N, C-alpha and C positions, 0 to 999 in steps of 0.2 A: 290736784288733783291726777289730772292726767298724765303729767310728767312719771308723775311717782308710783302707778299701778304700770307705766310701761316699761319703767325704768330697771322692770327681772328681767325683759326681753330683750334688752339693746344689745349685746353681741351678737344675736344671731339673726335681729331684726330686724333692725334701724336700717332703712335702705327706702330711696323716695326716685327711685326710678334712674334708668341709664343709658346710656346710648351704642351697647353691644347689637351686634345682629345676631338672628338668626330665631333659636328654639324660643316657646313660650312655655308660659307652664297653664299648665289644663287643671285645672279646677276643681275635683272627684269630687268633694262632697262638702255640703254647707259645714257651719261651727256649730260646737254641740253643747250642752252645757249639763245632760243629762245621766240621774243616776247609773245608769244604765253604761254611760260609757266609762263617767269616772272611774265606777267598779270595776271595770276591763283598765284602765290604764293602771290601773294598782295592781291587778293583778300584773301584768306584764313586766312591773319593777322586780329585779332580783338578788330580794332580800335577802335566801339565803347565801350570794356569792357577795354579800360584803361585812367588811369588818361591822365590828357590834358599834364603836364610833359611829362610822356612816350611816350605818341602817337607825340606828337614834333621835340621829338631826334630819334625816328626810324624813320620818315619820311624826315627825314632830310636826313638820310641814300639812304629810298627805292624808295625813288622819281625819281631822277635823279644817278643810282649807275655811278660808276665808271668800274664797272665789277659783270657781274650778274652770277648764278651759278647754276645749276641745278643737282644737282651732284648720282652718277648710282642712281637708285632704289634698296632698297634691304630686302631683305627678310630670317632672320634666326629664330632657331629654341630657345626657350631663356621666360622661367618663366615670366609674366608680373611682377608681384608687384619686383621681383630681376630690371627688365631690365627700372621700372622707377626710380628704387634704384639711377641705375648706372649714368642714364641717370641727375639725379638730383643731384650727389654727384660726379663729379669729377676724384676728389682729389681719392678718393678709388679705384678708376682705375687706376690712374696713379703713386699710392703709391704699389699697386701689381707689375705696371710695373718694378717699381725700386727693389724689392724683387727678381724679376727675373733678374736685371739685363739688359734691351733694351731698356731703356731710359735714357736721360736725364733733359727732362723735367722736374719742377718746379712747383704745385700749391700750393695754399696758401688761406683755406675761411677766408673769412675775413668779413663778411656780411651771415646774412642768406639763401640770395640766388644770393650771387657774392664771385667770386672766381679769386684770381688774378695766373698767372699764366706766367713760365717764360721758354727760351729755351738752357739757359746757353751758347749763342752763341751773342747775341743782342738783340735779340725780346723777349719785355716785355708784355701782354695781362691781362687786367678787364676783365671778361664772366659776365653777370647779367643778371638770368630769371628771367625776366620779366613777360614773362605770363605762365601756366602752366596746362595743364590737359592731362589726360593717354592717352590722342589722340593728342595732339599738343604742346608742348614746343617752345617758340618767347625768342632768347637770342639778347641779345644787349650786343658789345664787344668794347674795344677801345684800341690799342696799338703803340705800337712807336718800331723803332729798330736801332738801333744804334751801329754801328761795322766796320771792313775791309770793309766788300762790298761796302759801299756807303762813300763820305762823308762827309754827311749831317744827321744827323739824318731826319726821314720821321717818320711822324705820321699818321692814319688812323679809321677808323669803319667801321663796321660790324652790318648787323642784318642779327642772320642763325634760318630758321623757320623748326622747325622737325617737320614733319607728319607722328605718328607712327596707323598704323592700325592691328588688332588684329585677326586671324585667328584659327581656330581650326584641325588639323590636324588628319590623319587617325588614329592613335594613342591614339587623345584625347591629345597629346600636342598644346601647346601653337605657331604658327607660328608670328612672327612678321616684318612687311611691316614696313620699313624706309625710311622717302623721305626727303633727306634736301636741301633747298634752301638757296641760300646766297647773299646777297646784302652785297658789298664793294665801302666805299669809300674813297678814300685818297688825302691827308689837299694837299700835295704839287701839283701843275697841271703838270709839267713837268711828276716828277715820274710816276702820273696815265695817261700820252699817253703810255707811256713806259709801263706800267704795261698792259694797255687794246693789247699790241704789243704782249707780253710773257703771255698774258691768258692765250692760249693752253696747252705751257709747265706745267704753276705752277696749269692750273686748272687738269691734268693728276694726279699730284702728290696729288695732293689734295682728286682725285679722286680714289687713290691706297691706300689711309689711310684713306679713313671713311669705305671702304669696309672692309681691314682688321681690324679694331676698333669693324665693327658690328659683323668680324666674332667671336673676342677674345670674345665679349661679349656674343653670343653663347657658344663658348668651355667656361666658363668661367658657364655657366649656367650649363653647362652640367656634367661639375666636381661635381658639388653642386649636381642636382642628384644623383652622382654614389656614394660620400663621402660628404656627409654634415659637417661631423664632424671633415676632413680633411680642408677644407672653411673655419669654425669658427675659427681650429686651425693658420687658415692662418689670421684672420680677428686679430687676439690678435697680429698680428707680426705689424700689418700699425700703426705702433708710430706714423707717421705724420698725422693722420686724430683722428677728437677729437672722444670722449669715446664715446656720444651719439649714432654717426654715425658709429661709428664701430659695440657697440652690435645693431644695427637696422640691420646692412648687415649680420653681423653674424646672429640674427634671422630668415633674412629671407633664407639666405643660405641652415637653416635649413627645410624651409617652403619648399624651392622647395625639398627638399628631401622627406619630407614624400610627398608631392603632387605623385613626381614621382612614389615610394612605387604603392598607392595607385592607380593611373593609369595602372602599371602593370596590380594588383589583379583585378583590374577591368575585364581590356582584359584577363584577363587570364580564370575568373570567365564566361567571354563571351565566348571564346573558347571552354570550359568545359562545360555550353549548349546546343553551336551548335550540338557540337558532339555528345550528347546525346540524342538527338535531329531526329539524322539521326538512319533510317527500311533501314536496307543492303536488297534484294532481296536475299532469299533464294537459289537461284542457284549460285549468289556470294559467300556465305560463304564457309567457311573452311569444308574438309569435317572432319564429325568426328568417330573413327573407332568405337563407344559403346553410338551410343548419347541415352540417355532416352529417349528423344521424338526428334518429326522436328518441327522447328516453323520461321515462314517468316521473324521471328523477331531477333537481336540477345540476 
């Protein structure tokens, strides 16, 4: 059951930790299942900008979901363009996890906005990006589970709305605040009732995976800042990712690196300008053995 419910989150959430240095994910709020948050999440989905077909399939899930959950709101330090690339190309992230040996999840890009995913233990899902702007991504997912945990195959659908807000940090870095609302329906009514009962347990697993995934994205961005060439070399090893996407990821890694250098140089210049403008009173200056003249400025 746990696998069956978490399947809808697979391409965005399946992470068990990693060894990249640097940024951490700051958890700003706890998870919520309140009707107020559910209604607000529903209002945030721009149905008026979607085709009738897309509206209908999303509405069939969000109108009366078996489970609704707003996962913890998380803030990370991440280059905005690299962030968008990872959100829109989860196969890049999963391929990196494979190189690190930390996941059994498999992903396959089957259309420009569609990814198939499987966890290797009976869970399969198909995730479609149906709407995307820098501040809002809406995903529609269908999935099934067929394995030893349950006698019969179960199927379900989900809608995920990822809200992203961007802020400038004290040193000019970009902070990305992530909020993910999930609506889930299960086709088998008996299983749906059991899912509602187990929701608190399963929800905690999804919360953990979401926070860890955000942490990974922040760490990968930080690594690109410090070692752009190294991340470019990593990109060349992502054999399960198409060449165009690999190149985009590689180029963005170097762009992230150059932006970090620019921020550092500007910050250093600002510190130097601030220091040069300071005037130290004469009484606080070091005593000179043979001063050529006395002055109240350095």
